[in-house]
C-alpha positions in Angstrom: -4.1 -46.4 -45.7 -4.3 -48.5 -42.6 -6.3 -47.0 -39.7 -5.4 -49.4 -37.0 -3.1 -48.1 -34.2 -0.1 -50.2 -33.3 1.7 -50.0 -30.0 4.9 -48.7 -31.6 3.0 -46.0 -33.5 1.2 -45.0 -30.3 4.5 -44.6 -28.4 6.0 -42.6 -31.2 3.1 -40.2 -31.5 3.0 -39.8 -27.7 6.7 -38.9 -27.6 6.3 -36.4 -30.5 3.3 -34.8 -28.8 5.0 -34.4 -25.5 8.0 -32.7 -27.2 5.6 -30.4 -29.0 3.9 -29.5 -25.7 7.2 -28.7 -24.1 8.3 -26.5 -27.0 5.0 -24.6 -26.9 5.3 -24.0 -23.1 8.8 -22.7 -23.5 7.8 -20.4 -26.4 4.8 -19.2 -24.4 6.8 -18.4 -21.3 9.2 -16.3 -23.5 6.2 -14.6 -25.3 7.5 -16.0 -28.6 4.3 -17.6 -29.8 2.5 -15.7 -32.6 -0.6 -15.0 -30.6 -2.3 -11.8 -29.8 -1.3 -9.8 -26.8 -2.7 -11.0 -23.5 -5.6 -8.8 -22.4 -3.9 -8.0 -19.1 -0.8 -6.5 -20.7 -0.5 -2.8 -20.1 -1.2 -0.8 -23.3 1.0 0.5 -24.7 3.5 -2.2 -24.0 6.4 -1.4 -21.7 9.5 -0.1 -23.6 12.3 -2.2 -22.1 14.7 0.7 -22.5 12.3 3.1 -20.6 10.4 0.8 -18.2 9.3 3.8 -16.0 7.8 5.9 -18.8 4.2 7.0 -18.2 1.7 4.7 -19.8 -2.0 5.0 -20.6 -4.6 3.5 -18.2 -7.3 1.1 -19.4 -9.9 4.0 -19.2 -9.9 7.6 -18.1 -8.6 7.8 -14.5 -9.9 9.9 -11.6 -6.5 9.8 -9.8 -2.9 10.0 -11.1 -1.1 9.2 -7.8 -1.7 7.2 -4.7 -0.5 8.1 -1.2 -1.1 5.1 1.2 -0.8 5.6 5.0 -0.4 2.1 6.6 -0.9 1.8 10.4 1.1 -1.3 11.1 0.0 -3.4 14.1 -3.8 -3.3 13.5 -5.1 0.0 14.6 -8.4 -0.4 16.5 -11.4 0.9 14.7 -13.3 1.1 18.0 -10.9 3.7 19.4 -10.6 5.8 16.3 -13.4 6.0 13.7 -16.1 3.4 14.3 -18.5 4.9 16.9 -20.6 2.3 18.8 -23.1 3.7 21.3 -24.2 0.2 22.3 -20.6 -0.7 23.2 -20.6 2.3 25.6 -24.0 1.3 27.1 -23.0 -2.4 27.5 -19.6 -1.6 28.9 -18.4 -4.4 31.3 -21.0 -6.9 30.2 -20.3 -10.2 28.3 -20.8 -9.9 24.5 -24.0 -11.8 23.7 -23.4 -15.1 22.1 -19.6 -14.9 22.5 -19.1 -16.0 26.1 -16.9 -18.9 24.9 -15.2 -17.0 22.0 -11.5 -17.7 21.6 -9.6 -15.4 19.3 -5.9 -15.1 18.4 -4.5 -14.9 21.9 -7.1 -16.7 23.8 -10.4 -16.2 25.6 -12.3 -12.9 25.7 -13.4 -10.8 28.7 -16.3 -8.3 28.7 -17.3 -5.6 26.3 -15.1 -2.5 26.8 -15.8 1.0 25.6 -13.0 3.1 24.2 -11.0 5.1 26.8 -11.5 8.1 24.5 -14.8 9.9 23.9 -16.2 10.3 20.4 -17.4 13.7 19.2 -19.1 15.0 16.1 -16.6 16.5 13.7 -16.8 18.9 10.8 -20.0 20.0 9.1 -20.9 16.3 8.5 -21.0 15.6 12.3 -19.0 12.4 11.8 -18.2 10.8 15.1 -14.5 10.5 15.6 -12.5 9.7 18.7 -10.6 12.2 20.8 -7.6 9.9 20.2 -7.2 11.5 16.8 -8.9 15.0 17.1 -7.0 16.7 14.3 -7.8 13.9 11.9 -11.4 14.4 13.1 -11.2 18.0 11.9 -10.6 16.6 8.4 -13.5 14.2 8.5 -15.4 16.1 5.8 -12.6 15.1 3.4 -12.9 11.4 4.1 -14.8 8.5 2.6 -15.0 5.9 5.4 -15.4 2.2 4.7 -16.5 0.6 8.0 -17.1 -3.0 6.8 -13.7 -4.2 5.7 -13.0 -7.9 6.3 -9.7 -9.8 6.1 -8.6 -13.4 5.7 -6.1 -13.8 8.6 -5.7 -12.7 12.2 -1.9 -12.7 12.1 0.2 -9.6 11.5 2.7 -10.7 8.9 0.1 -12.4 6.7 -2.3 -9.6 7.4 0.1 -7.0 6.2 0.9 -9.1 3.1 -2.9 -9.4 2.4 -3.5 -5.6 2.6 -0.3 -4.8 0.6 -0.3 -7.6 -2.0 -3.7 -9.3 -2.0 -2.2 -12.6 -0.7 -1.4 -13.8 2.8 1.8 -15.6 1.6 5.1 -14.0 0.8 6.3 -13.6 -2.8 3.4 -11.7 -4.4 3.7 -8.2 -5.9 2.7 -5.2 -3.8 -0.1 -2.9 -4.9 2.5 -0.2 -5.7 4.5 -2.6 -7.9 1.3 -3.5 -9.8 0.4 0.2 -10.3 3.8 1.3 -11.4 4.2 -1.7 -13.7 1.0 -0.8 -15.4 1.3 3.0 -15.4 4.9 4.0 -15.0 5.5 7.5 -13.6 5.4 11.1 -14.6 8.9 11.9 -13.0 11.8 10.1 -14.6 14.3 11.5 -12.0 12.7 9.8 -9.0 11.6 6.2 -8.3 8.1 5.5 -9.6 7.3 3.9 -6.2 8.6 5.0 -2.8 8.0 3.3 0.5 8.7 5.4 3.7 9.2 3.1 6.7 8.3 4.2 10.2 11.1 6.1 12.0 11.4 3.1 14.4 11.9 0.5 11.6 10.1 -1.7 9.2 6.7 -3.3 9.5 6.4 -6.9 10.5 6.2 -8.2 6.9 9.1 -5.9 6.1 9.9 -5.5 2.4 7.1 -7.8 1.3 4.9 -4.7 1.7 6.7 -2.9 -1.2 8.3 -5.9 -3.0 7.8 -6.7 -6.7 7.1 -10.4 -6.2 7.3 -12.0 -9.7 6.9 -8.7 -11.5 10.2 -7.3 -13.0 12.5 -6.2 -10.2 12.5 -2.6 -11.5 9.1 -2.1 -10.0 10.0 -2.8 -6.4 9.4 0.2 -4.1 12.5 2.2 -3.1 12.6 2.6 0.6 14.0 5.7 2.3 12.8 8.4 4.6 13.4 12.0 5.7 15.2 10.6 8.8 17.2 7.9 7.1 18.5 8.9 3.6 18.8 6.5 0.7 21.9 4.5 1.0 25.0 4.8 -1.2 24.1 8.1 -2.8 27.2 10.1 -1.7 30.2 10.3 -4.0 33.3 8.3 -3.0 36.1 10.2 -1.4 38.3 11.9 -4.0 35.7 11.9 -6.8 34.3 15.3 -7.8 31.0 16.0 -9.5 32.5 16.6 -12.9 34.5 13.3 -12.9 31.4 11.4 -11.7 29.3 12.9 -14.5 31.9 12.0 -17.1 32.2 8.5 -15.8 28.4 8.0 -15.9 28.3 9.3 -19.5 31.0 6.9 -20.5 29.2 4.0 -18.8 26.0 4.9 -20.5 27.6 4.7 -23.9 29.2 1.3 -23.1 25.9 0.0 -21.9 24.1 1.2 -25.0 26.7 -0.5 -27.2 26.3 -3.7 -25.3 22.5 -3.5 -25.5 22.7 -3.1 -29.3 24.4 -6.5 -29.4 21.4 -8.1 -27.8 18.3 -6.6 -29.4 15.1 -7.5 -27.7 16.7 -8.5 -24.4 14.2 -6.8 -22.1 15.9 -8.0 -18.9 19.2 -6.4 -19.9 17.5 -3.2 -21.0 15.5 -3.0 -17.7 18.7 -3.6 -15.7 20.5 -0.8 -17.6 17.6 1.5 -17.1 17.5 0.8 -13.4 21.2 1.7 -13.0 20.7 4.9 -14.9 17.8 5.9 -12.7 20.0 5.1 -9.6 22.6 7.5 -11.0 20.0 10.3 -11.6 18.7 9.7 -8.0 22.1 10.9 -6.7 20.9 14.4 -7.5 17.1 14.1 -7.2 16.7 12.2 -3.9 18.8 14.5 -1.7 16.9 17.5 -3.1 13.4 16.1 -2.5 14.4 14.8 1.0 15.9 18.1 2.1 13.2 19.8 4.1 15.2 23.0 4.7 13.3 24.8 2.1 10.0 24.3 4.0 8.7 27.3 5.9 8.6 27.4 9.7 4.8 27.5 9.6 4.7 24.4 7.5 7.0 22.5 9.8 4.9 23.7 12.7 1.7 22.6 11.0 3.0 19.0 10.6 4.6 18.9 14.0 8.1 18.4 12.5 9.5 20.9 15.0 8.1 19.2 18.1 11.2 18.7 20.3 9.0 17.4 23.1 7.9 14.4 21.0 10.9 13.4 18.7 9.0 10.3 17.4 6.1 12.6 16.2 8.6 15.0 14.7 10.3 12.2 12.8 7.0 10.8 11.5 5.9 14.4 10.6 9.1 14.7 8.4 8.1 11.5 6.6 4.7 12.9 5.9 6.3 16.1 4.6 8.5 13.9 2.4 5.5 12.1 1.1 3.8 15.4 0.1 7.0 16.5 -1.7 7.2 13.2 -3.6 3.5 13.4 -4.7 4.2 17.0 -5.7 7.0 15.8 -7.9 4.8 13.2 -9.7 5.9 10.0 -8.0 3.1 7.5 -8.8 2.8 5.5 -5.6 4.0 6.6 -2.1 3.5 4.3 0.9 4.0 5.8 4.4 4.2 3.5 7.4 3.1 4.4 10.9 4.2 1.7 13.3 7.1 -0.8 13.1 7.8 -4.3 14.3 10.3 -4.8 17.1 11.0 -8.1 18.7 10.0 -7.8 22.4 8.8 -4.3 21.7 5.0 -4.7 22.1 3.4 -1.6 23.5 6.2 0.6 22.2 6.5 0.3 18.4 3.1 -0.2 16.8 -0.7 -0.4 17.1 -0.7 -4.0 18.5 -2.7 -3.1 21.7 -3.0 -6.4 23.5 -2.0 -5.8 27.1 -2.3 -2.1 27.9 -4.2 -0.4 25.0 -4.9 2.9 26.8 -1.3 3.6 27.6 0.0 2.4 24.3 -2.5 4.2 22.1 -2.0 7.4 24.2 1.5 7.4 22.8 0.7 6.4 19.3 -2.3 8.7 18.8 -0.4 12.0 18.9 2.3 10.6 16.6 -0.3 9.7 13.9 -2.8 12.5 14.4 -1.2 15.9 13.7 1.2 14.9 10.9 -1.3 12.9 9.0 -4.0 15.6 9.3 -1.5 18.2 8.2 -0.6 16.1 5.2 -4.2 15.8 4.1 -4.8 19.5 4.7 -1.5 20.5 2.8 -2.5 18.3 -0.2 -5.8 20.0 -0.3 -4.4 23.5 0.0 -2.0 22.9 -2.8 -4.6 21.4 -5.1 -2.9 18.0 -5.0 -6.1 16.1 -3.8 -7.6 16.8 -7.2 -5.3 14.1 -8.7 -4.2 12.2 -5.7 -6.0 9.3 -3.9 -5.1 9.1 -0.2 -5.6 5.7 1.4 -5.5 5.1 5.2 -5.5 1.5 6.2 -4.3 -1.2 8.6 -4.0 -5.0 8.4 -7.2 -5.8 10.4 -9.2 -4.5 13.3 -9.7 -5.1 17.1 -12.2 -6.9 19.3 -14.9 -4.9 21.2 -13.9 -7.0 24.2 -10.8 -6.8 26.3 -8.8 -10.1 26.4 -9.3 -12.2 29.5 -6.8 -11.1 32.1 -5.5 -8.2 30.0 -6.4 -4.5 29.3 -6.2 -4.6 25.6 -8.0 -5.8 22.5 -7.3 -9.0 20.5 -7.0 -9.3 16.7 -10.2 -9.1 14.6 -10.4 -9.5 10.8 -14.2 -9.8 10.9 -14.8 -6.1 10.6 -12.6 -3.0 10.5 -12.3 0.5 9.1 -10.3 2.2 6.3 -10.8 5.6 4.7 -10.1 7.2 1.3 -9.8 10.9 0.5 -9.1 12.9 -2.6 -9.5 12.1 -6.3 -12.6 10.2 -7.3 -14.3 9.4 -4.0 -17.4 10.9 -2.3 -16.7 12.9 0.8 -17.9 13.2 3.5 -19.3 9.7 3.1 -19.6 6.5 5.1 -20.1 3.1 3.7 -20.9 -0.2 5.3 -21.2 -1.0 9.0 -20.2 -3.5 11.7 -22.7 -4.8 14.2 -23.8 -2.9 17.3 -20.6 -3.7 19.1 -18.1 -3.3 16.2 -17.3 -7.0 16.0 -18.4 -8.2 12.6 -19.2 -6.4 9.3 -22.9 -6.9 8.6 -23.9 -4.1 6.1 -22.3 -3.8 2.6 -19.5 -6.1 3.6 -16.3 -5.3 1.8 -13.3 -7.6 1.2 -9.7 -6.4 0.7 -10.1 -7.6 -2.9 -13.0 -5.1 -3.3 -10.8 -2.4 -1.7 -8.0 -3.1 -4.1 -10.3 -3.3 -7.1 -11.7 0.1 -6.2 -8.2 1.7 -5.8 -7.2 0.4 -9.2 -10.4 1.6 -10.8 -9.8 5.1 -9.6 -6.4 4.9 -11.3 -8.1 3.9 -14.5 -7.2 0.2 -14.2 -9.6 -2.7 -14.6 -8.5 -5.2 -11.9 -9.6 -8.1 -14.1 -7.4 -7.0 -17.0 -4.3 -6.1 -14.9 -2.7 -9.6 -15.1 0.8 -11.0 -15.3 1.5 -14.5 -16.6 3.5 -16.4 -14.0 4.0 -20.2 -13.6 1.2 -21.0 -15.9 -1.3 -18.6 -14.2 -2.6 -15.2 -15.2 -2.0 -13.6 -11.8 -3.6 -10.4 -10.6 -3.7 -8.2 -7.4 -7.3 -9.3 -6.7 -6.6 -13.1 -7.4 -10.0 -14.3 -8.8 -12.1 -12.0 -6.6 -13.1 -8.4 -6.2 -15.7 -5.9 -7.2 -15.4 -2.1 -7.5 -17.3 -0.4 -4.6 -19.3 1.9 -6.9 -21.4 3.6 -4.2 -18.3 5.4 -2.8 -17.3 6.8 -6.2 -17.8 10.5 -6.9 -20.7 11.1 -9.3 -18.5 12.0 -12.2 -16.5 8.7 -11.8 -17.8 5.6 -13.7 
């Protein structure tokens, strides 16, 4: 048999090989190769006809649900939870070694203490600002992370990074990852609900709760107590009985159609999404109706505060969040602060020009309703299974900007806190330097933060992957470590 390779044979073999590679790629993308399941696939696999059914985690979970409170606009750690005595002592002086520092909006002025005093709170004596005194009363329930670091000093990419693990658009939000992996306990409500601020959406808008390249069924459903879900009301002239009969008929037609295309997961998921939307006609108005809440509960949240309508509106959103968690919704994301063009100083925590005046308005809106939400969850026993996450996209500088009375963007060190299932409390982890500028002790990345949240839900962030465009994608990219020192003793 001849072993020499002729030019014609080389070209023929190359052409055949390229065709084989192309076929293998197509079969792989459609998961038709006879290989073993990918290690990141949720187990058991998602039933296309019931994509929201509850699924097992990778290992026993400490938390069943997540409630994330996102302060859009970059809430200052130095005016809320990160107490820096040296910043007070050195008020009005240049920050050592940073005389020529230029940040997001330009040059920096002198070190500036917070306009609000810090006081010891709870039995732990945790120092918390007078800007958020009611949250301070709940300090013993909180696990503070004072050494978070980000990758960007721009709001949109910063929100993306905190919500999706990437600064660019188009990646799945944390809530989408979690509900894709775990489904939900309540089949009458969405698995993932995003509750925008009463003033509007955050700067990165729907990217904060989008599905990215995950199936569209796992996108967050956005509605609030102040702005009901769209298109739920019956059309004029259609009564409830007729509507029910129509939906039953449509369900039968869809099932017949699906039987003609066995294994078509996209068709099955689309039908399932439509069916959930129909069920939501009854479930969403019920859960969003706060009329059944007692007067004392409304008062505790501040939902009856006629003197501060914005606080009352945010308080109603917090009440809605508790009701959703109570119903078993897997992931609830509440936003405090919204993006409005030309609205700086009015709509969110972006305190560049007049921080004292701006935060004096925002503090009361956040404080009472959020503290009441945490207290209410505890009183009802919901903190036993719920992980509460408070976060923002990045922090603020310990200096005021040159020629202004506010703090510039700072991703070098900022604060978040967790409460509830699986975390130590009261507890503080990590630290920024003496002025609150850079994280220097037990530095934590957003990847670590995400890995820890997933871990508390029983998910290994390294195994939670989705094959997209030739890459096994994950929330934590190729980074991240679980922050084990903050885990409760019984949590691995």
